[in-house]
N, C-alpha and C positions, 0 to 999 in steps of 0.2 A: 416376829415378836422382838421387843427391844433387848431382851437378855441374850439373844443368839449371837449378835456381833461381839458382845462383851465376853461370852464364853469362848468364841473363836479367838479373840485377842489373847485371852488368858492362856489358851492352849499353845498358840504360837509363841507367846512370851516364855512359857515354861520350856518349850523345846529349844528356844534360842538360849535361855540361861543354861540349860543342860549342856548344849553344845559348847558354849563359852567355857563352862566349868571344866568340861572334859578336855578342852584343847588349850587351856591356859598354860603358860610356860612354867616349868620347874627348872631349877639350876643344878647341873651336875658339877661336882667339885672333885678334883683329883689332886692330891698332895703327896709329897715324898720327903724322906729324910735321907740325905740332905736335899734341899730344894734345888731348883734350876734344871731338873731333868727334862729332856725333850719328850713331848707327848705326841704319840701317833694314835689316831683313831681309825681303825680299819685300814692301816697302811698310809694314811695321810697325816702329815705333820700339822698340828693345830695350835701348838704353843708350848709353854714350859710350865713346870710346877712352881707355885700353886696355880692350877688351871681351873677356870670356870667357864661353863657354856650353858646357855638356855636351850632346853628341848621341850617339845610339846608335852603337856601333862599326860597324854595318852601313852607316852613312852615309859612312864613310871607307874601308871595305874590303868587298870582295864577301862577302856572307853565305855560310856553308857549309851552311846548312840552310834549308828552306822556312819555318821558324819565325822566322828572324832578321828584324829590321826593316830595311827598305830605304827609301831616299829616292826617292819616286816623282815628283819634279818638279825642275826646275833651281832653283838658289838664287843670288840676287845680293844683295850688300851695297851700300848707298848711304851715303856719308859726307859730312856737311855741317858746315861751321863758318863763322860769320859772317866775311866779309872774304876767304874762300877759295873757289876754284872747287870745286863739288861733284864728287866722284869716285864712280864706280860700279865695283864689283869683281864679276866673275863667279866664284863660289866653286866651281862644280861642273863636271864633264865628263860627257858622255853625250849621248843616252841609250844604254844598253846593255841587252841582253836577258838575263834570268836563266833559264837552261835547265838542267834537272837531268840526271842521268846517264842517264835514260830518254828524253831528248829532249823532255821536256814544257816548254813555254814558260810561265813564271810572270809574264811582263810586263816592262815597261821599268823601269830604275832609273838613278839618277845617283849619282856619287861626289863627295864634297868633295875637292878637289885637294890640299889641304894642311891641316895643323893650325894654321898661322900665316900670316896675310896682313898685309902692311904696305904703306902707301902714303904718299908725300910729297905733302901738299896744296900747291897753288900759289896765291899771292896773286892775287886778281882784278885788282889794279892792274898786275901784271906780265904776266898772261896775256892780258888783253883790252885791247890798246892799238890805236891807229890810229883810222881813220874808217870808219864804215859808210855806204855810199852807197845812197840810195833816192830814188824819184820819187814825187810826190804823185798820188793818185788824182784830184785836182782839175785836174791838168794837161790842158788840152784836147788831144785827139788831133791836131788840125790843127797844133799846134806841136811835135809829136814826129815827127821824120823817120823814115820807114820805110826800111829798108836792104835791099839785095839779100842773098840767101842767102850768097853768097861773102863779103860784107862782115861779116855777122853772125858767121860762123865765124872770119874773120880777127881780129875784135875779141875774141871770147869765148875762143877756144882757148888763148891764153897764160895765162889765169886758171884753167883746168881742170886738175885733178891726178888721177893714178891712185893709189889708196890700197891698200896690201897689208898684211894682218895675218898671223898664224900660220895661220889657217884661212879667211881671207876675202880677197876682192878687190872693190873698188868704185871709185866716183868721188867727187869733191868739187870745190869751187871756192873761190877766195879771196874773202872778203867785206871784208877790210881790206888795206891796203898793208903791214901789219906781220906778215902770215902767218897770220891766223885763217882757217880753212877750215871751210866748212859741208858736212855729209854726212849720211847716214842713221845712226841709232843702231845698226841691225843690221849696219852695216859696221864700226863702231868698238867695239861691245860685245865684251868679253872680252879686249881688248888694252889695255895701258897706253900703248903707242906704236904707230905705223904707219909704214911706209915710204911716203913721198910722192914719186912720180915726176912730174916736170914735162915738158911737151912738148919742152923743150930738152934732154931726157935727163939733166938734173940730178936727183940723188937726195938727199932730205933726210929726216931723222927728224922725225916729227910726233907730239907727245904728245897724248893724249886729255885734254882739259881740262874737257869737260862733256858729259853725256848726259842728255837730258830724260827725266823719269820717265814722261811720258804720250805725248808726240809722238815719232814715229820720226825724231828730229833729234839730231845730235851736233855738237860743235865741237871741232876739233883745232887745234893750233898748231905751225907750222913756223918755226924761227928763220931769219932771212935768211942767205944764204950768205956775205955780206960786210957789214961795217959800212956803214950808209947805204943799203943796197939796199932798194928798194921793190918789193913784189910787184904785178903787175897784178891788179886785182880787178874784180868785176862789180857792176852796179847792180841793186837789187831794186825791183820794181814791185808795188804793192798789188793783191791779187786782184780787187778791185772794178773794176779796169781791164780785166780779161780778159773777152772776149766769145765766146760760143759760135759756133763756125765760123771763128774767126780762125786764121791759120797760126802754128804753133809749131815750134821746132827743138830736138831733144835732142842734147846733146853728152856723151860719156862713153866708157867702156872696156868694151864688151860682151865677155863671155868668148868665147874661141876666135875672136876677130876682131881687126882692127887696133885699136891704142890710139887714143884721142882721135878716135873716129868721130862723124859727125853723121848724124842721121836726121830726116826732115821729116814733119809731119802737121798735123792741125787740132785745135782744142779741141772735143771731143765733148760735154762737159758739165762743169758746175762746181757744187759743193755739198757737203753733208755725206754721208758714206758710212760709217755706224757699223760695217758689216761688216768694214771694214779699219782701224778705229780712229778716235780723235778727230782733230779738225782739219778743214780745208776741203780737198777733193780736186779736182784737175783731171783729168778723164778725157780721154785723147788716143789717137788711132790712130797717133801717131808710134811706130815700133818701139822698144820698151824691153826689154832682155834682161839676164840676170844679169851684173853688172859695171857696168851703167849706174846702179845704185843710188847716190844721192847727187849725181849730176851735175845740171847746170842744164837746166831747160826754159825756152827763150828765146822772147820774142815777136818781132814783125817789127821792133822798134826795138832789138833786142839786149839787152833787159832781162830779168832772171830773174823768171819768174812762178811757178816751182815747182821742187821737188827731185824728180827722177825716183826713184820708190820701188819700184813693183812692177807686175806684169802678171798677168792672169788666164790660167792654163794649164789649160784643160779641153778635153775632146773637143768638136769643132765650134765652138770659140770662138777667134777670131783678132782681132788688132788692137785689143785693149782693154788699155791701160796707164794707170797712175795716178801722179800727182805730188802731193806735199804742197805746198800753196800757199806762196808767198813771204811771205804775211801771217803764216802760222804761224811761219816762220823769223824774221821781224821781231819777233814777240812774244817769242821766245826771246832774240834779240839785245838787245832793249831792257832785259832784266834786267841786262846788263853795259854797255850803251850807252844810258843813259836819255835822253840828249840828242838821240837820233835823232827828229826831229819828224815830223809827218804832213803838213805843208804846205810848209815851206821846208827843203829837204834837199839834201845833196850828191850829185852824180851825175857820172859821166864823160861828157864831151862829145866825146872823141876816142878813137881806137884806142890801147890801151896800148902798142902798138909804134910809134906815130907818131914819137916822139922820146925821146931819153934824158932830156931835161929834164922831160918830163911825168911820167916815172916817179919823179922825185925831188921833185916838187912836189905839193901837194894838188890833187885833181881837183875840177872845178866842179859847181855846182848846176844841175840841171834842175828848175825849180820852177813853181808855179802862175803863170799869166800875169795881169798887172795889166790890168784893163779900163778904168782911168781914163786920160784923156789927159794929165793932169799929176800923176803920182804924187808924193806927199809922203813923203820918207824919214823913218824914225824917227831919234831922237837916236842919234848914233854914239859908240861908246866911244873913248877916247884911243888913238892909234896909227894906222898906215897899212898898207896892203897894196898889192900890185902886180897889176894885171889887164891881160893881153894879149888883145886882141880882133882876130880875123881874120874874113874873110867870103868866101863864094863866091856871086856874083862879088865882086871887090875893090871898094873905094871906097864901101862902104855908110856912110851917115851914122850917127854914134854919138851917142846921147842917154843920159846918166846922170842919173837922178832929175829928168828933164825938161829938162836943160841940154845944149846941143850941145857935143860934145867932139871934133869933127873927123871924119875918115873912116878906115875900116879899110884896112890894118892899123894898130893903134896900141897903145902900152903906156901905161897910165894909173896914176898914183899916187892912190889913193882912201883916204878915211878908213875904218878898220875898222868893219864893221857891215853892215846890210842895204842893198842898192842895187837899184833898178829899172833894167834895161838895155833900151833900145829901139834897134833898128837898122832903117834904111830904105834900100831899094834901089828905084829908079824902076821902076814897072810891076809890082812884086811885093808879096805880103802882108808886112806888118810882122813883124819878128822880136822877140819880147819874152821876157825872162827876169827873174826875181827871184832874187838870189843873196846868200849870206852870205859876206862877205870877212873872214877872220880877220886879226888883227894879225900883221904881218911875213910874210904869206903871199905866194906867187906863183902866181896862177891863170891858166888859159888858157880862153878861150871862143871857139868857132868857130861862126859863123852860116852855115848853108847854106840859101839861099832857094829856095823853090818856084819853078819856071820858069813856072807858070801865072800869068796876069795877076791883079792884085788886083781883087776884086769891089767894086763901089761900094756905099756904105752909104746 
């Protein structure tokens, strides 16, 4: 019949038009303020902002036929500009399943969320302020006081935060007094800002300022709630100080449980584990659950040795969790804090909640111990700083750079620069520290002596 070819042509034409409509190109546009940022798509440099690129329409809208092109993987853009913090933008949402009218599943696909993405880049000098605290791997364990579990939690908890995004919840902790928070990249990815809940129930907006391209590490920044406010922050310890079998404590916000929970375990193993990604991993049997991601893994001295990251969830497998080492975190932080040294570094010597004064002043250095009986100080720069020294028990003799300065407690005015501190208490091992005293600073050092008698040399 004459109408059959016409009907056949109409059907073919309709299918062709449907295919063309579903695969016609749409333009993706990425802009930044300031412009000129290098744009990487899935790790490949493709141009600078303002950036435009045509993609098949099926990348933006669900295809109407099985012939249409679909985006079969998530897509992220990474923007970098010298002097500014690198930003990462998750461009897609998904995965979704393409199921036809007959119920056949044609696989997963992702959709680009918008045709235009814009981001404001933040100056490194304004985002990364404050002081990063770290201890040297050369610090002898005998000079690092071990704390009770209760004391570790008391000191660490004020610096831990609960981070909430649109579709994620995790943990993090302050690494500077100015509000820089370390967490996992998978907690921060996909959001430009997160809600940071503090143990005091204070809620702050925390903007995502850096996501590492390789390591599962991100940095976010919360502004202080009031001028002059200093956040409590934790001390980082090099992974070389971590010993297999030592006790560790995880603090974080496991899902469906109380916030700011603590769990205890041991270090099961330390080393590379390519199956989970680059970096050095600490395996632990401390319970780690969803929501713990990004929280601190602490040693018996209250120092951060890792970021709790993931656990193995398989049948007949229990008690296997992993934390990215604090050395990996320090590697990231040194990109923005190049002055964080490896031997003479700043670290907290008291609980952040011990006094209001300590929160407003710079915290002190726990550093490698001098083995010489008469240390010779290096040349000091112009200017002075204030050092307050206390001891338990009281009345310890104070020696600064080999000279007697009376008994603790005492407040000393010292020239800015490096100083060797020696405290002596009868019948106890000597307490030694090397610290860097900045100009016009006010630092506090508390010496807690071991009750065991000093051994003869």
